[in-house]
N, C-alpha and C positions, 0 to 999 in steps of 0.2 A: 553565427556572427551577422548574417544577413537580417535575421529577425530582429536583433537588437538595433541594427542600423535603421530599419524601418520605423521603429518606434521613437527614434531621436532625429531623424532627417525629414523635415517637411517638404523638401523638394523632390521626393521620390513620389511619382504619380500614383493615384490610387490603384491603378490596374497592375502596377508593379509592386504593390505591397504584399508582404508575406501573407496577411490575414485574407486578402482577396484571392490570392492563388490558392490558399488552402480551401476556400469556399468553392472555387470554380473548377479545380484540378485535383483536389485531394493530395495523394502522394505522387501524382505523375508529374511534378515539376522539380526544377533544379535551378541553380544559379552559378554563374561564374563571376569571380571577383577580381578586380585590379587593385593592387595595393602599392602604396609608396610610404616608406618609413613606417610600416606597420599599420598604417591607416588606410581604410577602404576608400578608394578615390572613384571607383566605378563598379558597375553591376550590370549583368545581363541575365535576367531570368528567362526561362523557357519551359514549354511543356513538351514532354516526350511522348510521342505516339508511334505505335508499330502497326504498319499496314502492309499486308502481302509480303511480309519479310523485309520491308523497308523501314528505316528509322527516320522519323520526322521530327524536327524541332519547330514548334509552332506556337500558337497562342490559343487559349480556350475560347468557348462561346461566350458572348456578352462581354467580351473584353476587347475594348475599342483599340487599345494599343499595348505594346509590350516593349521589346527592344532594350537598348542600352540606357543606363542612367549614369551621368558623369557629375561628381561633386562640383558644385559652383565654385568658381575662382574669381579673383579680382585682378588677375593678371592682364598685361597690356594685350592688345589683339593678337599680335604675332606670336606672343608666348602662350596665349590661350590656345591658338590653333596647334602649336606644338604639343602643348599639354594634352589636347583632345586626341591628337594623332597617337600619342604614347598609350593613352588609356584605352581607346577604341581598338588599337592594334592588339593590345594585350587581351582584351576581352574576345576578340575574333579568333585569336590563335588558341584560346583556351576551350572553345566550343568543342563538345565531344564529336567523334566521327559520326557522320550522318549522311543520308541520301538527299534530304531536302531540309533547307532552312527557309522559313518565310514568316515575317512578322511586320505588323504596322508599328512604325516607331512614333513615339510621342512628338508632337509638333515642336516641343522645346528643343529637340535634338535635330538640328539642321545640317550637321556635318556627318556625311556617311562615306567621305573619301578614303578613309583607311580600309573600309570594307570593299570598295571598289578596287583598290589595289590589290586585294586578295581574291578578286574573281566574282564578287557579288554584283547583283543587278539591283536596280531600283525603278520603281514606278511612283510618280508623284500623284497623290490624292489630296482631297480637300475636306476640311471640316469648317464650321462657322463658329466663331468665338465672339461673345458679347462682353465688353467691359461694363461691370456693374458700378464702377467708381462714380460716374456722373450722377447717380441717384434716380429715383423712380420718375420724377418729373421730366428729366431729360431723356430718360429711356422711352417714356411714352411718346414724346415728340419725334423720336427717331423711328418709331413704328410706321410702316407703310400704312396708307389710308385703308386698304382692305382689312388689315389686321385690326386696327382701331375699330372699324366698322363691325367686325365679327365680335370683337369683345363687348362692344356696346349692345349689339343685337342680342347676344346670349344673356347679358345681365338684365337689360331693360325690357326687351320684348319677350324673351323666352322664360325669364324668371330663373335662370340657371345660377346656382351657387357652387362654390368650390369647398370641399372639406377634405380632411384626412380620410383616407379610404383603407379598407382592409385588403390584404393581399389577395384574397380570393375574388373580391370584387374587381380589383384592377385586372387580374389574369383573365377574368371573363370578357373584359373589354379588350384586352390584348389579343385574345384568341379570335375574336371577331374580325380583326384586321386580316389575319391570315385565311380565315374562312372566306372572306370576300374576295380574295385573290386566289382561291382554289389552292392553297398551299397548306401544308401541314406545319405545326409548330417546330421551329428548329431547336427547341429545348423543352424539357419537362417542368412541370410544376414543382417537382422535387428540387430540381436544379435551382430554379428561382428562389425557392424557399431557403435553401442554404445560404445564398447571397443575402437575402433579406435578414435572416438571423444574424449574419456576421456584421452587416452594415447597421442594423438596428442596435446591436450591442455597443456601437462606436458612435451613435447618433449621427450616422453618416449617410442618411437617405431620407427622401420625402416620397410618400405615396399619396397622390392627390387624385380625386374624382370630381367630375363635375356632374351635378344632380339637378334634374328638373323639378318643379313644384309638385309634380305628381309622384316623385320618388324614383323616376326612371334615371339610370345612369347614361350620360351622354358620352363622356370621354374620360381618359385618365392619363396620368404621367407617372413615371418612376424615375427619380433623380438620385444619384449617388455623389458624394463629395468628400474631398480630402484636401488638407492645406487651404490654398487660396482659390480652388477651382471646384465647380459643380459640373456635372455631366448628365446629359439627357440620355438615360439608358434605354428606356422602353416607353412606348405609348400604346394607346388603344382607343377604340371608339365604336360606338354603335352605328352601323352604316345607314340605319333607317333614320337616325337623328343627326346625321353628318352635316346638314345644313343650318344647324342651330347656332353655330359660332362657338360651341363649347371647346372645341379643340384649341382654338386660339386663347380662349379665356383660361383654361387650366394650365396651358404653358406659360402665359403671362403671369398667372399667380404663382407658379413654381419659381420663376425668376424673382418676382417681388419678395417672396417669402425667404430667400437665402439669408443666412446670418451675415453680420457685418464682415466677418473674416473671409468671406468669399468674394473675390474681386472679379472672377471670370466665369462666365456661364458658357459651357461647350455644348453645342447642339449635336455633338457626335456626328458630324456631317455625312451627308449621303451623296454618292455619285449619281443618284437617280434623279432626273431632272425636276419632277413635280416636288419632291421633298427638298432639293436644294432651294427652289424657288420659295417655298414656305419658310424655311429657316432664314434665308436672306432678307426676307420682308420684316423680320424683327430687329433689323438694323445691325446684324452681326457682321463681323469682318471675315472675309474669306481668308483661311490660313492653310497653307500647304503642310502636309505631312508625308512620310515616305514609307512605301512598302519595300522592304529589302528582302532579297531572296537569293538562293543559290542552290542548284540541283546537281547531283552527280550525273555523270554521263549516262549511266544505265537508267536512272530515273527520268532523265530528260527524254531519252529514246521511248521509253514507256508512255510518258505523257504525250508525246507527238503521236504514238501509235493509237492511243485511246481517242485522242481528238479526231484523228482521220477516221476511225471507225464510227464515231458519233456523227 
């Protein structure tokens, strides 16, 4: 039933779509549904993990948000809150027995009160979202001066152009980011390949690279989209060429190349200060979203013990 719903309900975010969860979690995901009059009015997909004998309900890698979806309604505000209370309460009560629940909820879902009443906790995080409705001219004016300067530098002084890239080209650039930080990749190329195959089959992705006149690749971005929103999923760049302005250029091109159906560009916000500053400079609006969690008593004690040891 949930798969059929995903095919017909455009308000379900891409990271909650059945095809996305198949790509990133295989058979390790499930969903609870809230129904009214035989119609699905709410859904909460989750990924099931087993660690050290504990059952965890989480979200998979490269999945910005998961959490509950509620069927949109035109009810008055008080009735809308009552409707959300019923739907969210039903979803929370249906979650299977677990030791830990932890998910980032989509920013469209701002009411978590029924989960609070059931003992869940919440941490506010932020993404940056850019409305594409004003058009390219107004979006250009909204860019901060340093971003406009980087774009001009890359195009006019460095001769950088942006083109569709192959997945291997992009992954090579993406890997360089982690190497520069002395970190290992948090996902495998096979994992990204599964996402790419599923998104490509639905024309739901852009893989762009910025190339210099000598053929060297400077930077790249990987974008996914569904409904009226596009999401910056991954980025990459050659640290030797990081001053060419290509990172700003390729992201600007990704924004401008979105189809007319896309009204929102989500930078998949970061709580890391330099990244936040970069996204903010594109004129995007700071938008809160919630990380909602709950731990069993034993799991909470174990986490406290592990943190003390470290």
